[in-house]
N, C-alpha and C positions, 0 to 999 in steps of 0.2 A: 155890543155885545150878543153872541151867538144865542139864538132862541132854543129853548129846550127841544122844540119841535124838530129842530134840524140835527139834533143827535143821531149819528148814523147807528149806533149800537142799540140793541133792543135788550134793554137792562130789565129782565124779569125779577130777579132775586140776587142778593149777594151771598157769597160762601159763608157759612157759619162756622168758625174755628172754635176749638176748645176753649173753656175759659181759663184764665191765668190764676195762679195760687194769690197773686195780690189782690183781685178782684175779690175771691171768697173770703180772704183775711180781713179786709176792711169791711164787707158787706155784713159777715157773721161774727166777727170778733175772735177768729181762730188763728192760733200762731201760725206763722208759714210753714214752719218745719213739721206741723203736724197735719199738713194739708196732704192727701192723696190725690195728684194730678193724673187722672186716667182718661183723659178725653182727647188726645193728641197723638198718641202712639209714638211718642218720644223715647229716646234709648234711656233708661233709667240709669245707667252706668256712665252718662255723659259721652262727651266726644272721644274718638281715638286721641290717645295721647301723643302719638307721632304726629297727627294731623295738627293737633292744637300748637304743637312746637313748630311745625312748618308755617302756621298761619302768623304765629309771632314773628317769626323771621321775615316773612314776606313784607311787615309792615314797613320795612325799609325802601320798599319800591311803591308805595301808595302815590307818589307824585308823579309815576310814568304811567303811559297807557299800556294796557296789556296786549297781547297777541290777539287779534280780534276773533279767530277760530279757536282760541284755547288749544292751540297744537300739542302743547307738552302733556296736557291733560288727556287729550284724544288719544295721544300714544300710549299713555299709561294703561288707559282703559281697553285699548285694542289689543295690547300685550297680554293683559291679564286674561282676556277672554278668547285669543288666538283670531283676531280679525285685522283687518287694515285700517289705519287711523282715518281713512278717507270715509270709512263706513260708520264713523262716530259723529253725533252732534250732541253738544253739551249745551244746558241751559239753567238759569237761574231758578232752579228747582225742577223735578220732573213736570210741574205744571207748565212751565214755558214751552217744554217741548211738545206737551199735548196741544197747547194754543197754537204753535206753529204747524202742527200735523193738520189740524182742523182747517187752519187757513190755506194752507197749501193743497191737500187733497180732496177738499169738499168745497162747492160753490154753495151761494145762496139757494136754498130751497132742496139741496141734496139731503138725502136720508144718511143718518149716523146711528148704526146700531149698538145697543148695548142691553145687558141685563137690568131689571128692576127689581131690588135697589140696584145702586150702583155708587162709585166714587161720583160725587156731584159735579166735580169740574167738567166730566165728559159732557153731561147735558147741558151746563151752565155756559161753557165756552161755545158749544154748538148753537144754542138758542140766541145768545146775545150777539151772534153775527149772521143770524138768518138761516143756519142750517136746522135739519129737522130730526130731533132725537125719535128714535123708533126703538120700543121696550119689548123685551122679552121676559115675561114674568118668571120668576125662579119657583121652583116645586116645593113640597113639603119639607120643613125644616130648611128651606134654601137650598135645595138640590139644584143642579145646573140644568137638568132636562134638555140634554144636547139636541135630541131630535127636533124639539121646538125652536131652538137656536138656529139651526140648519134650515128648518122650514121658512121661518122669519128671514133668513139671510137670503133663500132663493127668491121669495116673495118681494121683499122690498128693495132688493138690489142695491144696498147702501155704498156710497163710496168709502165709508170707513166703518169698521167693526171693531169694537173694543172687546177684549177678555181681559179678566184681571185675575192674576193667580199668585197667591192666595187672593180670593175675593174679599173686597171692602163693600159693605161692612160686616160681612157674616164670617170672615175668615176661612170659608171652605176652600179645600184644595181640589183644583181640576187636573184629573189625571192626563197623562201625556198623550193618550191613544185619543181622548176628546179632542184635545187642542189640534192634533194631526186629521182628525176627522173633520173639523170644521175648517182647517186650512184646505184639505182636499176638496171640500164642496164648494169652495170659494172661488168665483171667476177671478180672472187677472185684473178685472176693472174695480175690484174691493181691495183696500189696504186692509189688512189685520194688524191690529195693534195689541201686542202681548205686553201687558203692564205687570211686571214682576217686582214691583216695589218693595214687597214684604217677603220676597222668596227665600231670604236666609232662614226664616224662622220655620220652614217647612223641613228643614235639614235635608234638603235635596240641592241639585246643582240647577235646577229649573229647566227650561226648554229652549234657551239661547240657541242651543245646537241645530234646532229646526230652521234656524234663519238659513242654513245652507242648502236647506231642500225646498224652500218656497220663496220665490223673489218678491212677492207681495207681502211678505211679513217683516215688522219691526217690532223689537224689544224695547220696553222702556224699564230702567232702573233708577234708584235714587241713593243719595249720600245720607239722607235725613234719619234713616230708621237703624239698621245694623251698625252704620258707621257713626252714627250719633252728631251729625253735622246738620240738624234741622234749621238752626239759626244761619248758618253760612248760605244757604239756598243753593243746591247743586244737585242735578240730575244729567241723565243723558238717555239719547236713543241710539240704537246699534241695529244694523242690518247687515246681511252678507252682500246685498245689492247696493252697491254705492249710489245708483242712481235715484234710490229713494231717499239718500242723505243730502246729496248736493242741493236740491231745493229748499231743504230746511235750513241749510247753513246760510243760502241767499237771503231767506226771509227773517231770521232771527235778529233781534237788536244787536247792533254792529258790535259793541263792546259790552256784552251782556254779563261776563265773568271777568272779576278783577284778580289781581295777583294772589291775594289772600285765599280766594276760592281755588284758583287752579293750583296752588302749592298744596293747599289743604287736601284737595281731593287725590292728588298724586300720593301724598303720604298716606292717606285713609285707606286707599284700595290695596295698598301694600301691607296693612296693618291686619293680617289674618288673626293674629293673637286676639285683637280687641274684638272682632266680629265674632270669633269663637266663644270667647268668654261671655259675651252679650247673649248669643243663642242659647248657650247652655243654660244661663240664668232663666231666660223666657221660657225655654222648655220645661224646666224644672218648675217654676211657678205656675206654669200652665196647668200642670197636672195637679199641683198642689191646690190651686183656687177651685179647681173642678170637684175634687173630693170635699172641700169645705162648704160648698153651695149644695152639695147633695142633701137632700131631705127639707128643704125650704119648701114652704106651702103656697106662698103667693107670686114667688118669682122662681125661674128656672133659668140655668145656662143652655143656651141653644148648642147641641153637640156639634162636634166635627171642626172646630176651628183649628187650623194649622198656622196662625199668624200671632202677632203680639197683642191681639186684641180679640175679644169674642163678645157675641150678642147675649143679653139678659132679657128673657121675655118676661112680661108680666102677666101673670094667669089668673089674677084676681080682676073680674071686671069692674071692681070699684077703684081701682088704680089705673091712672094712665102715665104715658111716659114723662108727660111734663111735671105732673105731680111727684112721681117716684124721683125724677132728676132734681126737683126742688128739695126734696125730703133727704136726699143725698148731700146736697150742697150744704144744708144746715148742719150735716154730721161730719163736714170737711171732706167730702168725696167729689171729685169731679169726673163726670162722666160725659157722654154725648147723649143728647135728646133725640130719639130716632125720628120723631116727627117733625123736627126742625131741621135736623142735619142730612136725612136722606129721603129723597122723594120715593114713595111707594113703600116706605117701611111701616108707616101709620102709627098708631098711638099706644102700641103694646110693646116697644123695644128700646132698650138703652144699649148704647156700644160702650164696652169698657176695655181699657187696656190691661195688659198683663205687665206687672212691675214687680218690684221687690217684695219681700214677705211683709214687711211692716206695712206697706201699702195696701197688700191682699188682705191682709188681717183686719185693717181699718174698714175696708169695703165690706167683708164678710160680716163683720160686727153691726155695720149699719144696715145692710140688707136683712139681718136676723132682727133688728129693731123694727123695721118697717114691716117685715113679716108678722111680727107679734102684736102689731098696734092696730090692727082691723084696716080700715080705709086710709091710714096714714094721718 
């Protein structure tokens, strides 16, 4: 038996996912259909219907090994965005691509740059394999403070620098001029990773076109959000410089995507109707819940989100994020406790999804009850 002392990975902390409806229903005796699941940034409209049909059809091939590079899906992605298939790598979720990037482009002891707070997978994967996260604190109401990021970039000389647009967990949108400024300030020895997992909800095309200008830039996207395929586990990385992608293809698990993932992804990326319907609903409900939360005394929405989630700040010092999280659970609302889910966010914030009106109304009712009940 292998001794725990011989484990190579430095396992500091696990990822904390959003709770399930089933857990809350069992613990608090609330009907499943009455629970607002607002902690995982899932698509409230469900999967792309075309993708669901393609997945069902692909079941006939589950006895067969898939193509090890997912060539058909890479070709569909490349055609969609105007790149060569050799410039695309696919993973079992965007998180797998992030893992491959960290393993490929940073060695043990190398610095990896990111904002604080950030998507926790960045620092968790880095720390667990002996890389060193370097943080840039965000400014007032989580502004990006680009000058500080560039200064730290030059000071630390990281092997990898993560940018998330829109940012998680805040939803803040980084203007293209700022992305360009960071890329221009970066030496060739640093790989810039532009994570656009939530870009659809900004109603922009994103900044993938910058890949053609910067040979050390790679963009990441996911099928889990606008496409509604979170349970299928599918994401990709793309670069204009295919030399960035080839090592990632070599290091990834050999058969990391099965037939159902590949066929589902091919169908989803062509289903603009489903994506547009999802984005329109999210944008409408984002504006709606902003208005509904206005005037609360103990909590406020942090302004500026362009994503399918937003931050709730607890302005009453008698409330902390864990207490508020539990109070919301008792009322059938699942969010994320910032102190548990995001390093550097502290005890004053919750991250909450934008969803259908019935769930937004349930959230607002619960917040109003907490707002009116003193210390909860």
